[in-house]
C-alpha positions as CSV (number, residue, x, y, z in Angstrom):
1,X,0.0,0.0,0.0
2,X,2.9,2.3,0.7
3,X,3.8,1.9,-3.0
4,X,0.5,3.6,-3.9
5,X,0.1,6.6,-1.5
6,X,-2.7,8.2,-3.7
7,X,-4.9,5.2,-2.9
8,X,-5.4,6.7,0.6
9,X,-6.5,10.0,-1.0
10,X,-9.2,8.3,-3.0
11,X,-10.4,6.3,0.0
12,X,-10.4,9.4,2.3
13,X,-12.2,11.5,-0.3
14,X,-15.0,9.0,-0.4
15,X,-15.2,8.8,3.4
16,X,-15.2,12.5,3.9
17,X,-17.9,13.1,1.3
18,X,-20.0,10.4,3.1
19,X,-20.8,8.7,-0.1
20,X,-22.3,5.6,1.4
21,X,-24.3,4.3,-1.5
22,X,-23.9,2.0,-4.4
23,X,-22.4,4.7,-6.6
24,X,-19.6,5.4,-4.1
25,X,-18.9,1.7,-3.9
26,X,-18.8,1.5,-7.7
27,X,-16.4,4.6,-7.7
28,X,-14.2,2.9,-5.2
29,X,-14.0,-0.3,-7.2
30,X,-13.4,1.4,-10.5
31,X,-10.7,3.7,-9.0
32,X,-9.0,0.7,-7.4
33,X,-9.0,-1.1,-10.7
34,X,-7.6,1.9,-12.5
35,X,-4.9,2.4,-9.9
36,X,-3.7,-1.1,-9.8
37,X,-4.1,-1.8,-13.6
38,X,-2.4,1.5,-14.6
39,X,-0.1,2.5,-11.8
40,X,2.1,4.5,-14.2
41,X,-0.9,6.2,-15.9
42,X,-0.4,9.6,-17.3
43,X,-3.7,10.7,-15.6
44,X,-2.8,12.8,-12.5
45,X,-4.0,11.0,-9.4
46,X,-5.2,14.1,-7.7
47,X,-7.4,15.1,-10.6
48,X,-8.8,11.6,-10.8
49,X,-9.7,11.7,-7.1
50,X,-11.4,15.1,-7.6
51,X,-13.2,13.9,-10.6
52,X,-14.6,10.8,-8.8
53,X,-15.6,12.8,-5.7
54,X,-17.4,15.4,-7.9
55,X,-19.0,12.8,-10.1
56,X,-20.4,10.7,-7.2
57,X,-21.2,13.5,-4.7
């Protein structure tokens, strides 16, 4: 997990936004798949987190 510090940011943003529904779970699953399938992705992790928290808020 220490190899992927931005995973914590995604997880925390979902918790702090209190997105406790199926959409937030789907966002968590999709983001985790993206993070672990494309760890060297050109997509900035911070903007991906912001996009997910905005899209599912």
